[in-house]
ZAMARGU-4260 file (C-alpha; in steps of 0.2 Angstrom, whole numbers, plus 5000, padded with zeros to 4 digits):
<rodrens>
0) 5366/4968/5047 | 5364/4954/5035 | 5357/4937/5033 | 5371/4925/5030 | 5373/4907/5023
5) 5386/4895/5030 | 5397/4889/5015 | 5394/4871/5016 | 5397/4870/4997 | 5410/4880/4986
10) 5400/4896/4983 | 5409/4910/4974 | 5411/4927/4983 | 5397/4939/4982 | 5399/4957/4976
15) 5400/4968/4991 | 5387/4979/4983 | 5374/4965/4988 | 5379/4968/5006 | 5371/4985/5006
20) 5354/4978/5001 | 5353/4966/5015 | 5341/4969/5030 | 5344/4974/5047 | 5347/4961/5060
25) 5333/4952/5069 | 5339/4958/5086 | 5332/4975/5081 | 5315/4969/5085 | 5306/4965/5101
30) 5299/4947/5102 | 5290/4937/5116 | 5307/4932/5124 | 5315/4949/5123 | 5330/4955/5114
35) 5336/4943/5101 | 5353/4935/5107 | 5367/4930/5096 | 5361/4918/5083 | 5368/4901/5081
40) 5368/4892/5064 | 5354/4880/5062 | 5354/4867/5049 | 5340/4866/5036 | 5336/4856/5021
45) 5344/4869/5010 | 5359/4874/5021 | 5362/4884/5037 | 5357/4902/5039 | 5361/4915/5052
50) 5355/4932/5056 | 5371/4937/5066 | 5386/4944/5057 | 5396/4944/5073 | 5397/4925/5072
55) 5415/4919/5075 | 5422/4918/5057 | 5437/4907/5063 | 5425/4892/5066 | 5411/4896/5053
60) 5412/4903/5036 | 5397/4913/5029 | 5392/4922/5014 | 5379/4936/5012 | 5364/4930/5002
65) 5350/4938/4992 | 5339/4923/4990 | 5334/4907/4999 | 5329/4892/4990 | 5310/4889/4990
70) 5306/4907/4995 | 5298/4916/4980 | 5297/4934/4977 | 5285/4943/4988 | 5284/4929/5000
75) 5289/4929/5019 | 5302/4919/5029 | 5301/4917/5048 | 5314/4912/5061 | 5310/4901/5076
80) 5316/4902/5093 | 5332/4893/5088 | 5335/4906/5074 | 5331/4893/5061 | 5321/4896/5046
85) 5303/4892/5052 | 5296/4877/5042 | 5277/4877/5040 | 5277/4860/5047 | 5288/4863/5062
90) 5282/4859/5079 | 5290/4875/5086 | 5278/4887/5095 | 5290/4902/5095 | 5292/4914/5081
95) 5306/4927/5083 | 5304/4938/5067 | 5299/4938/5049 | 5305/4945/5033 | 5298/4949/5016
100) 5308/4944/5001 | 5306/4956/4986 | 5318/4955/4971 | 5335/4953/4979 | 5331/4960/4996
105) 5325/4954/5013 | 5315/4967/5022 | 5309/4965/5039 | 5290/4965/5041 | 5284/4982/5042
110) 5272/4984/5057 | 5270/5003/5055 | 5253/5000/5046 | 5246/4990/5061 | 5237/5000/5073
115) 5241/5000/5092 | 5234/4984/5100 | 5229/4977/5083 | 5236/4963/5072 | 5237/4956/5055
120) 5240/4939/5047 | 5254/4934/5036 | 5257/4917/5028 | 5273/4906/5030 | 5275/4895/5014
125) 5291/4887/5019 | 5288/4869/5017 | 5269/4871/5018 | 5256/4883/5023 | 5256/4891/5040
130) 5247/4907/5046 | 5257/4919/5057 | 5249/4933/5068 | 5259/4949/5069 | 5255/4963/5082
135) 5260/4981/5082 | 5274/4978/5095 | 5279/4967/5085 | 5275/4950/5092 | 5274/4934/5082
140) 5263/4919/5085 | 5258/4904/5075 | 5239/4903/5073 | 5233/4886/5079 | 5216/4878/5083
145) 5208/4884/5067 | 5190/4879/5064 | 5185/4869/5049 | 5183/4878/5033 | 5189/4894/5040
150) 5199/4908/5030 | 5211/4922/5036 | 5213/4938/5027 | 5231/4942/5025 | 5240/4958/5026
155) 5242/4960/5007 | 5224/4955/5004 | 5227/4937/5000 | 5217/4923/5008 | 5223/4907/5017
160) 5209/4894/5017 | 5210/4880/5030 | 5200/4864/5029 | 5206/4862/5047 | 5221/4866/5058
165) 5232/4854/5048 | 5227/4858/5031 | 5228/4875/5024 | 5231/4883/5007 | 5235/4900/5000
170) 5221/4905/4988 | 5228/4913/4972 | 5220/4930/4967 | 5212/4922/4952 | 5202/4911/4964
175) 5196/4925/4974 | 5182/4932/4962 | 5165/4933/4970 | 5167/4920/4984 | 5163/4919/5002
180) 5173/4912/5017 | 5171/4910/5035 | 5182/4923/5044 | 5194/4913/5055 | 5198/4928/5065
185) 5180/4931/5070 | 5170/4915/5065 | 5154/4925/5067 | 5158/4935/5052 | 5162/4931/5034
190) 5176/4937/5021 | 5169/4943/5005 | 5180/4943/4989 | 5171/4953/4975 | 5173/4953/4957
195) 5189/4963/4957 | 5197/4950/4969 | 5197/4963/4983 | 5192/4955/5000 | 5184/4963/5015
200) 5175/4958/5031 | 5156/4958/5034 | 5153/4958/5052 | 5139/4948/5060 | 5128/4963/5063
205) 5127/4966/5044 | 5122/4948/5040 | 5110/4943/5054 | 5095/4946/5043 | 5100/4934/5029
210) 5114/4923/5037 | 5117/4911/5023 | 5130/4911/5009 | 5136/4899/4995 | 5153/4891/4998
215) 5161/4886/4982 | 5168/4869/4981 | 5170/4866/4963 | 5155/4854/4962 | 5140/4853/4974
220) 5144/4869/4982 | 5141/4870/5001 | 5132/4882/5013 | 5139/4894/5025 | 5127/4895/5040
225) 5130/4910/5051 | 5113/4909/5060 | 5121/4901/5076 | 5135/4906/5088 | 5148/4904/5074
230) 5148/4902/5055 | 5149/4884/5049 | 5151/4876/5032 | 5139/4862/5028 | 5138/4851/5013
235) 5120/4846/5008 | 5113/4831/5016 | 5115/4816/5003 | 5100/4808/4995 | 5091/4796/5006
240) 5100/4801/5021 | 5090/4806/5036 | 5101/4820/5045 | 5096/4827/5062 | 5114/4829/5069
245) 5119/4845/5061 | 5132/4836/5050 | 5124/4842/5034 | 5113/4856/5028 | 5095/4851/5024
250) 5088/4852/5007 | 5077/4867/5004 | 5077/4886/5003 | 5087/4899/5013 | 5087/4917/5014
255) 5105/4923/5012 | 5116/4934/5002 | 5124/4934/4985 | 5134/4946/4975 | 5124/4960/4967
260) 5123/4964/4948 | 5140/4975/4950 | 5149/4960/4958 | 5156/4972/4971 | 5142/4972/4984
265) 5130/4960/4991 | 5111/4958/4990 | 5098/4947/4998 | 5095/4931/4989 | 5086/4915/4990
270) 5098/4900/4990 | 5092/4883/4985 | 5101/4867/4991 | 5098/4850/4983 | 5106/4833/4987
275) 5111/4830/4969 | 5117/4847/4965 | 5123/4856/4981 | 5118/4874/4984 | 5115/4888/4972
280) 5107/4905/4971 | 5089/4904/4964 | 5085/4923/4965 | 5095/4939/4968 | 5094/4956/4961
285) 5097/4951/4943 | 5085/4936/4943 | 5068/4939/4950 | 5051/4930/4949 | 5038/4939/4938
290) 5024/4935/4951 | 5025/4931/4970 | 5032/4915/4974 | 5033/4906/4991 | 5046/4893/4998
295) 5046/4883/5014 | 5060/4890/5024 | 5074/4878/5029 | 5083/4892/5039 | 5085/4894/5057
300) 5070/4905/5058 | 5058/4892/5051 | 5050/4889/5068 | 5043/4907/5068 | 5044/4912/5050
305) 5040/4896/5040 | 5040/4904/5023 | 5052/4914/5012 | 5043/4926/5000 | 5050/4931/4983
310) 5043/4946/4973 | 5049/4955/4958 | 5046/4973/4966 | 5051/4970/4984 | 5065/4963/4995
315) 5065/4944/4998 | 5060/4941/5016 | 5055/4927/5029 | 5037/4929/5034 | 5024/4923/5046
320) 5010/4913/5037 | 4992/4916/5037 | 4983/4902/5046 | 4973/4890/5036 | 4979/4897/5020
325) 4987/4891/5004 | 5002/4898/4994 | 5009/4895/4977 | 5024/4885/4979 | 5039/4891/4970
330) 5047/4874/4971 | 5041/4865/4956 | 5053/4850/4957 | 5042/4839/4967 | 5025/4840/4959
335) 5019/4850/4974 | 5012/4866/4967 | 5005/4872/4984 | 5010/4876/5001 | 4997/4874/5015
340) 4999/4882/5032 | 4988/4876/5046 | 4994/4889/5057 | 5005/4905/5057 | 5021/4895/5060
345) 5018/4878/5052 | 5018/4875/5033 | 5020/4860/5022 | 5020/4856/5004 | 5009/4841/5006
350) 5007/4827/5019 | 5015/4810/5020 | 5004/4796/5013 | 4996/4782/5022 | 5012/4772/5024
355) 5021/4787/5031 | 5033/4787/5016 | 5043/4802/5012 | 5033/4806/4997 | 5025/4822/4991
360) 5007/4820/4986 | 4998/4831/4972 | 4984/4842/4979 | 4966/4841/4973 | 4961/4850/4958
365) 4951/4865/4963 | 4952/4881/4973 | 4962/4887/4988 | 4963/4903/4998 | 4978/4912/4994
370) 4989/4916/5009 | 5002/4926/4999 | 5006/4944/4999 | 4996/4947/4984 | 4980/4940/4992
375) 4972/4957/4992 | 4973/4957/4973 | 4971/4939/4969 | 4963/4930/4984 | 4961/4913/4976
380) 4973/4900/4969 | 4966/4887/4956 | 4975/4871/4952 | 4970/4861/4937 | 4972/4843/4933
385) 4990/4845/4926 | 4995/4852/4944 | 4998/4869/4937 | 4992/4883/4949 | 4988/4901/4947
390) 4981/4916/4956 | 4963/4921/4952 | 4951/4936/4956 | 4937/4932/4968 | 4919/4934/4964
395) 4906/4940/4976 | 4889/4932/4979 | 4894/4914/4977 | 4905/4899/4983 | 4920/4889/4978
400) 4922/4870/4982 | 4937/4867/4993 | 4940/4849/4993 | 4957/4849/5002 | 4950/4849/5020
405) 4935/4839/5016 | 4923/4835/5002 | 4910/4847/5007 | 4920/4863/5012 | 4916/4879/5004
410) 4926/4896/5000 | 4916/4912/5000 | 4922/4929/4994 | 4914/4944/5003 | 4923/4956/4990
415) 4933/4953/4975 | 4949/4955/4986 | 4943/4945/5001 | 4940/4926/5002 | 4940/4914/5016
420) 4934/4896/5020 | 4916/4899/5024 | 4911/4881/5029 | 4921/4867/5034 | 4906/4856/5033
425) 4893/4864/5023 | 4874/4862/5027 | 4864/4852/5015 | 4856/4863/5001 | 4860/4875/4987
430) 4873/4888/4984 | 4878/4899/4970 | 4893/4892/4960 | 4907/4905/4956 | 4919/4892/4949
435) 4925/4892/4931 | 4912/4879/4927 | 4897/4890/4933 | 4891/4892/4915 | 4887/4873/4914
440) 4884/4870/4932 | 4877/4887/4940 | 4873/4879/4957 | 4883/4870/4970 | 4873/4856/4979
445) 4879/4850/4995 | 4874/4834/5004 | 4880/4826/5020 | 4894/4818/5010 | 4900/4831/4997
450) 4897/4847/4988 | 4896/4846/4969 | 4893/4858/4955 | 4876/4854/4948 | 4867/4856/4931
455) 4849/4862/4930 | 4844/4850/4916 | 4835/4839/4929 | 4830/4852/4942 | 4824/4866/4930
460) 4824/4884/4932 | 4815/4894/4946 | 4818/4897/4964 | 4829/4888/4977 | 4831/4892/4995
465) 4848/4900/4998 | 4857/4888/5010 | 4870/4901/5014 | 4856/4912/5022 | 4850/4898/5033
470) 4848/4903/5052 | 4837/4897/5066 | 4827/4885/5054 | 4823/4899/5042 | 4830/4906/5026
475) 4833/4924/5023 | 4837/4923/5005 | 4832/4915/4988 | 4842/4910/4973 | 4833/4913/4956
480) 4839/4903/4941 | 4832/4912/4925 | 4840/4900/4914 | 4850/4883/4914 | 4866/4893/4914
485) 4862/4908/4925 | 4858/4909/4944 | 4858/4924/4956 | 4853/4928/4973 | 4837/4939/4974
490) 4830/4950/4987 | 4816/4942/4998 | 4799/4950/4993 | 4783/4944/5002 | 4774/4931/4992
495) 4774/4913/4986 | 4787/4904/4976 | 4788/4887/4968 | 4802/4877/4977 | 4812/4871/4962
500) 4824/4862/4974 | 4810/4852/4982 | 4806/4835/4976 | 4789/4836/4984 | 4783/4852/4974
505) 4783/4862/4989 | 4779/4881/4990 | 4791/4893/4998 | 4782/4906/5008 | 4792/4922/5012
510) 4789/4937/5023 | 4805/4943/5030 | 4811/4925/5031 | 4806/4910/5020 | 4800/4893/5024
515) 4796/4878/5012 | 4778/4871/5015 | 4767/4858/5006 | 4758/4865/4992 | 4739/4868/4991
520) 4728/4862/4977 | 4712/4869/4969 | 4706/4851/4965 | 4699/4836/4974 | 4691/4846/4988
525) 4680/4834/4999 | 4674/4846/5012 | 4670/4864/5013 | 4685/4875/5010 | 4686/4894/5007
530) 4700/4900/4996 | 4702/4918/5001 | 4708/4932/4991 | 4727/4933/4993 | 4730/4914/4994
535) 4736/4902/4980 | 4732/4885/4973 | 4738/4873/4960 | 4725/4868/4946 | 4723/4853/4936
540) 4737/4859/4923 | 4749/4861/4938 | 4749/4880/4936 | 4752/4891/4951 | 4737/4902/4953
545) 4734/4918/4963 | 4717/4919/4971 | 4712/4937/4968 | 4693/4934/4973 | 4688/4923/4986
550) 4677/4907/4982 | 4671/4891/4991 | 4673/4873/4987 | 4665/4858/4995 | 4660/4840/4993
555) 4648/4844/4979 | 4658/4858/4971 | 4676/4850/4971 | 4684/4862/4958 | 4680/4877/4948
560) 4673/4875/4931 | 4684/4881/4917 | 4673/4896/4912 | 4673/4903/4930 | 4692/4901/4934
565) 4696/4918/4926 | 4684/4926/4938 | 4694/4920/4953 | 4711/4914/4948 | 4725/4921/4938
570) 4741/4912/4932 | 4755/4915/4920 | 4765/4903/4909 | 4781/4913/4909 | 4794/4920/4921
575) 4799/4933/4909 | 4798/4951/4916 | 4788/4958/4902 | 4775/4943/4903 | 4771/4945/4922
580) 4753/4950/4926 | 4748/4964/4938 | 4732/4964/4948 | 4725/4976/4960 | 4714/4968/4973
585) 4709/4968/4991 | 4716/4955/5003 | 4711/4951/5021 | 4724/4951/5035 | 4735/4936/5037
590) 4730/4928/5021 | 4745/4934/5011 | 4762/4933/5018 | 4767/4949/5027 | 4751/4957/5026
595) 4743/4958/5043 | 4727/4968/5040 | 4715/4971/5025 | 4722/4982/5011 | 4719/4985/4993
600) 4736/4984/4984 | 4745/4978/4968 | 4751/4960/4966 | 4763/4953/4953 | 4760/4935/4946
605) 4773/4925/4936 | 4775/4907/4932 | 4785/4903/4947 | 4780/4917/4960 | 4766/4928/4966
610) 4773/4943/4975 | 4767/4959/4983 | 4772/4975/4973 | 4784/4984/4984 | 4793/4999/4976
615) 4793/5018/4974 | 4785/5027/4960 | 4771/5024/4948 | 4767/5007/4940 | 4757/5008/4923
620) 4747/4993/4918 | 4738/4988/4902 | 4721/4985/4909 | 4717/4972/4895 | 4733/4962/4896
625) 4737/4965/4914 | 4755/4967/4908 | 4765/4982/4915 | 4769/4995/4902 | 4787/4998/4899
630) 4787/5006/4881 | 4779/5022/4883 | 4773/5034/4870 | 4777/5052/4871 | 4759/5057/4876
635) 4746/5045/4883 | 4730/5047/4894 | 4723/5038/4909 | 4708/5028/4902 | 4700/5011/4903
640) 4715/5004/4894 | 4728/5011/4906 | 4728/5009/4925 | 4741/5020/4935 | 4746/5015/4952
645) 4757/5025/4964 | 4768/5014/4975 | 4777/5018/4991 | 4790/5005/4998 | 4789/5012/5016
650) 4771/5007/5017 | 4771/4993/5005 | 4755/4999/4997 | 4751/5004/4980 | 4736/5016/4977
655) 4727/5019/4960 | 4728/5036/4952 | 4713/5041/4943 | 4719/5058/4938 | 4732/5072/4944
660) 4723/5086/4952 | 4739/5098/4949 | 4753/5097/4937 | 4767/5087/4944 | 4781/5075/4938
665) 4780/5057/4942 | 4792/5042/4941 | 4792/5024/4935 | 4808/5018/4944 | 4808/5000/4936
670) 4809/5008/4919 | 4818/5024/4923 | 4805/5035/4916 | 4798/5052/4921 | 4781/5060/4916
675) 4772/5076/4917 | 4755/5072/4924 | 4741/5085/4921 | 4724/5079/4925 | 4722/5062/4915
680) 4736/5067/4902 | 4754/5061/4904 | 4769/5067/4894 | 4785/5058/4894 | 4800/5068/4899
685) 4812/5068/4885 | 4823/5084/4889 | 4838/5083/4900 | 4837/5092/4917 | 4830/5092/4934
690) 4812/5090/4939 | 4803/5089/4956 | 4797/5071/4959 | 4779/5073/4965 | 4776/5054/4965
695) 4785/5051/4981 | 4782/5061/4997 | 4789/5059/5014 | 4779/5066/5028 | 4769/5075/5014
700) 4785/5084/5008 | 4793/5083/4992 | 4811/5077/4995 | 4816/5069/4978 | 4821/5076/4962
705) 4821/5068/4945 | 4838/5069/4936 | 4835/5065/4917 | 4847/5064/4903 | 4846/5067/4885
710) 4840/5049/4881 | 4825/5051/4892 | 4832/5040/4906 | 4829/5047/4923 | 4834/5043/4940
715) 4827/5049/4957 | 4839/5058/4968 | 4838/5065/4986 | 4849/5081/4986 | 4852/5091/5002
720) 4857/5110/5004 | 4860/5113/4985 | 4853/5121/4970 | 4848/5114/4953 | 4843/5122/4937
725) 4824/5119/4935 | 4819/5110/4919 | 4801/5109/4924 | 4785/5117/4917 | 4787/5132/4929
730) 4805/5137/4925 | 4800/5153/4916 | 4796/5160/4934 | 4806/5148/4945 | 4823/5145/4937
735) 4830/5135/4951 | 4826/5120/4962 | 4832/5122/4980 | 4833/5107/4992 | 4837/5109/5010
740) 4839/5095/5022 | 4820/5089/5021 | 4811/5098/5007 | 4813/5102/4989 | 4804/5116/4979
745) 4806/5127/4964 | 4811/5145/4967 | 4815/5161/4959 | 4834/5166/4957 | 4843/5182/4960
750) 4859/5188/4951 | 4873/5178/4959 | 4881/5161/4962 | 4873/5146/4969 | 4881/5129/4975
755) 4876/5116/4962 | 4871/5098/4965 | 4885/5086/4964 | 4898/5098/4972 | 4908/5100/4956
760) 4903/5117/4951 | 4891/5132/4953 | 4876/5139/4945 | 4878/5157/4938 | 4862/5167/4937
765) 4859/5184/4929 | 4843/5193/4926 | 4837/5182/4912 | 4844/5164/4914 | 4855/5153/4925
770) 4869/5142/4918 | 4879/5128/4926 | 4898/5130/4927 | 4911/5117/4932 | 4926/5125/4942
775) 4943/5117/4941 | 4953/5132/4948 | 4955/5139/4966 | 4941/5151/4966 | 4928/5159/4978
780) 4910/5165/4975 | 4898/5175/4986 | 4884/5162/4990 | 4868/5170/4983 | 4859/5154/4990
785) 4864/5157/5008 | 4847/5154/5017 | 4848/5154/5036 | 4866/5149/5036 | 4883/5157/5040
790) 4891/5148/5025 | 4890/5163/5014 | 4905/5159/5003 | 4906/5145/4990 | 4924/5138/4988
795) 4929/5128/4973 | 4945/5119/4970 | 4949/5105/4957 | 4931/5102/4952 | 4925/5101/4970
800) 4914/5115/4977 | 4907/5117/4995 | 4900/5131/5005 | 4910/5138/5020 | 4909/5151/5034
805) 4923/5164/5029 | 4937/5171/5039 | 4940/5190/5039 | 4950/5195/5024 | 4951/5194/5005
810) 4947/5180/4993 | 4951/5178/4975 | 4936/5177/4963 | 4931/5173/4945 | 4937/5190/4940
815) 4956/5194/4940 | 4954/5212/4947 | 4940/5208/4959 | 4942/5202/4977 | 4929/5196/4990
820) 4931/5207/5005 | 4924/5199/5021 | 4924/5212/5035 | 4916/5199/5046 | 4911/5181/5046
825) 4894/5186/5041 | 4896/5200/5029 | 4906/5199/5012 | 4906/5209/4996 | 4915/5210/4980
830) 4928/5224/4977 | 4938/5231/4963 | 4956/5232/4969 | 4972/5240/4965 | 4990/5234/4965
835) 4996/5229/4982 | 4995/5215/4995 | 4979/5210/5004 | 4976/5199/5020 | 4970/5182/5013
840) 4954/5175/5021 | 4961/5158/5015 | 4974/5154/5029 | 4984/5140/5020 | 4991/5124/5027
845) 5001/5120/5043 | 5017/5123/5034 | 5012/5137/5021 | 5003/5153/5024 | 4996/5164/5010
850) 4993/5182/5006 | 4983/5190/4991 | 4995/5199/4979 | 4988/5210/4965 | 5000/5216/4951
855) 4997/5228/4937 | 5002/5221/4920 | 5000/5234/4907 | 4986/5243/4916 | 4977/5226/4920
860) 4976/5221/4938 | 4978/5202/4941 | 4977/5195/4958 | 4983/5178/4965 | 4988/5169/4981
865) 5007/5170/4986 | 5016/5160/5000 | 5021/5172/5014 | 5038/5175/5023 | 5040/5183/5040
870) 5039/5202/5038 | 5029/5216/5032 | 5019/5218/5015 | 5014/5235/5007 | 4996/5237/5004
875) 4987/5250/4994 | 4982/5259/5009 | 4995/5272/5014 | 4992/5269/5033 | 4991/5250/5033
880) 5004/5236/5032 | 5001/5217/5032 | 5012/5209/5045 | 5016/5191/5043 | 5024/5178/5055
885) 5025/5160/5053 | 5007/5156/5059 | 4997/5171/5052 | 4996/5187/5043 | 4987/5203/5051
890) 4984/5221/5045 | 4993/5233/5056 | 4992/5252/5057 | 5009/5259/5052 | 5018/5272/5063
895) 5034/5281/5060 | 5048/5269/5060 | 5058/5255/5052 | 5049/5238/5047 | 5057/5223/5040
900) 5050/5218/5023 | 5045/5200/5020 | 5057/5190/5010 | 5055/5192/4991 | 5063/5185/4976
905) 5076/5200/4976 | 5080/5197/4995 | 5075/5205/5011 | 5071/5223/5011 | 5069/5236/5025
910) 5054/5248/5024 | 5053/5265/5032 | 5038/5274/5038 | 5038/5293/5038 | 5023/5304/5040
915) 5010/5297/5028 | 5022/5289/5017 | 5029/5271/5018 | 5042/5264/5006 | 5057/5252/5004
920) 5074/5258/5008 | 5086/5261/4994 | 5102/5250/4993 | 5112/5264/4999 | 5101/5267/5014
925) 5100/5249/5018 | 5119/5248/5018 | 5120/5260/5032 | 5110/5249/5044 | 5123/5239/5053
930) 5124/5220/5052 | 5125/5212/5070 | 5130/5196/5077 | 5119/5191/5092 | 5124/5177/5103
935) 5122/5173/5122 | 5112/5189/5124 | 5126/5199/5118 | 5127/5209/5102 | 5142/5215/5091
940) 5143/5224/5075 | 5149/5211/5062 | 5167/5213/5058 | 5165/5208/5040 | 5151/5221/5038
945) 5162/5234/5047 | 5176/5232/5034 | 5165/5239/5020 | 5167/5257/5016 | 5149/5263/5019
950) 5148/5253/5036 | 5141/5260/5052 | 5154/5255/5065 | 5146/5262/5081 | 5127/5260/5086
955) 5120/5270/5100 | 5106/5267/5111 | 5090/5268/5102 | 5097/5262/5086 | 5094/5246/5077
960) 5104/5233/5067 | 5099/5217/5058 | 5105/5199/5056 | 5117/5195/5042 | 5102/5190/5030
965) 5092/5205/5036 | 5078/5193/5042 | 5079/5199/5061 | 5080/5216/5069 | 5089/5221/5085
970) 5085/5236/5096 | 5100/5243/5105 | 5098/5249/5124 | 5116/5254/5124 | 5131/5257/5113
975) 5135/5242/5102 | 5153/5242/5094 | 5162/5231/5081 | 5166/5213/5087 | 5185/5215/5084
980) 5185/5231/5095 | 5182/5220/5111 | 5197/5218/5122 | 5201/5205/5134 | 5184/5196/5133
985) 5175/5210/5142 | 5165/5219/5128 | 5157/5235/5132 | 5141/5229/5126 | 5124/5229/5133
990) 5110/5216/5133 | 5097/5219/5121 | 5081/5222/5130 | 5069/5220/5116 | 5069/5209/5100
995) 5057/5213/5086 | 5054/5201/5071 | 5048/5214/5060 | 5049/5232/5067
</rodrens>
């Protein structure tokens, strides 16, 4: 049937060939109201059209038509309940049917591509834009109640975009390049049109993590927000407008989606919305920041995740903040280079000013704790006077002034990767300055009001109480400033120190802790006063003097004469290390800090301090100058010019050495020098090697060894359970030094291998000498140094060696044709071996087990480790196989029978044992062994195998077959036949009673 037009004007007759191209009648289609009744003619702007050829021709005159005015090619025409062409502006709510105009034909809308129960959208462009929903039945309905800024994806991949229900427009294909729309069909999702103008739906579950998109508006693009019940489009809040009603999108940053570099997919992005410019993409997978940046989150998750993190090598994400931390602000538009988070969920760029105006303030110049993801690499942020901020490494041992919380807050770094706010209100005192101005101002001085970097031009060099160690009215640390530009913390050593930070010339007295006290003078004594050995006093030149011999002053003898001072007092004019004086004297108990009883020991005197010498090793002093010797000649003797003291830190006592009764090596720890002492003669160690350290005994045992290099520099080490090559005077007899857990001694060697100190190699000894060898391969050695231990094997791998208790089995060695055979966990020996497989003592890992495989290459045997497969391996012993499963390998005594070979590079083999011989089956013999299919405890001979010419097609009880890959063997308890011989599902097969992996 044809669509006809009533002849209101004088149209010429149409060629009858046109009639054949017109479409079927609308009454062929099901509609809401049932079958389409006879059409009546309805007037339209362009004439009257009918879909019924049975209309009374006596009263109405019709012509077949192949076009309708205002209906363009590939557009649709719809009819309403009155059979009128449906105008897009019509108030009709009923749609009977629709046609697509193509060329000169009108074709009914094809619903065959619509799944049952589904629907698609079409557009009615007749006198406007209207969206028609068509189901598979088909049923037609007009889409109404359209939300604002929603779009509908049409059947032919077009888009109708509606500002609201009364204002829709068809989007041309050229306008559908890399754009997003709210999906009107499901407003919780979005329509994505890619670079090829192909549109698809992105459901809500796929966008929940970053629910924001740019909505292109030509200028000042808007924001699609899918974070709530439905997606909505918002324009950015206008400048100077306070918006709390949800009418506008807030200025700020959102985690959303943008098109990726191909233009055909989407990727997470950071969207920036500004009042004057609308919304745009700041970062996506093409544009990324070079270093971590942070943005205050304006999205719906800002209550829990107040920050958005951007990083070049990681996805963008919303994050929880670190409390009381600062981040570098990626937003550089408002002179606010930092973000401060006072809690995990509350972050601001800056605060409002005193008038509560909406104005960002510039943070103070200085240091801040980095709360960003890179805080482990760069734990600090520093901002300069130009409001430029950057990340910085932390330095340990000092402090940074943090002025943003208060004027006397301090940041401290415990490691170079960990910094935190140490003091909100720092105590009054001195701290090490780690800031970038530390060269000019090496200290931070804190008062009740503020903390400030401090120059030393007024204070001078010397000692300061370290305020950071203050606890319970005591100080547990000191700061020593050796110059006007360098200060460091120093260990507390019992003694007296001039308090440089005191305005009253106090003296710091230290034992375990330190206190500052009023100083004592050697002048102006008005009553009897005894200055005991071990105390101090100031003289008339304001020098700090150590009293090394007691004397008395009284009302008649108020001070020492100049000519007698040197008999009682000693002072030094410099704090230089090589200018300090050393004096050995007796002090009574409780006169010198930290000495509770009378002792003779050594003291060190400098310009600013008097301390007890507490160290390990020897101290050599020039008896004339009282200065410690640091530059030794190769040979020297104990004499009236050289005094030698042996000091032990555990007892805090130094004793004088008049001579060495036996040859021994001694050590000066401060100068890293070793000496051979023989009687009164000393020889400096100049040859590299290991030497017993006789200067430090623990419970009368030698536990230390000197490790000396080729420059003559030595260090004292405490090895345990290892050997070293002896470089000492007795190495002609005792080639080694052995250290157990509490004693070291020189010892003779036997031919063999020893675990060397450092754990990176072994010592190889023959009959004449011992040499050190580093081992970087996987090798084992018999431990010649095993003394009272079950660890009789040395294992080396990748420059790491250790001693182990072996497993029973074989181990590869330093020689290709030699294996270590451990017949028990306490008995191993080396063996020359032949070609074959050997059980490995090394059991491998959880996933990989190993066997030792020795091969003959041109008459040379070469052994190595090989990963195992389940099955049997041939050994060079005619009666032994190595049987491996997934967890271990074990030797077995072979009896007559068939064994499955372990999988090799050439495939699985079957081995036959007959009499005293064992060998692999030939291919012809292997082909005779049936291949079976085993399932549900039933076994069949595989039909594919049975079709081969050499196949075995019946297997009797007592026979065996294998799986297809020959990896499993099955033992038959009754006759097994070919699978295809089974009739009626009742196979004459027997259950297999036994299943063997290997034999």
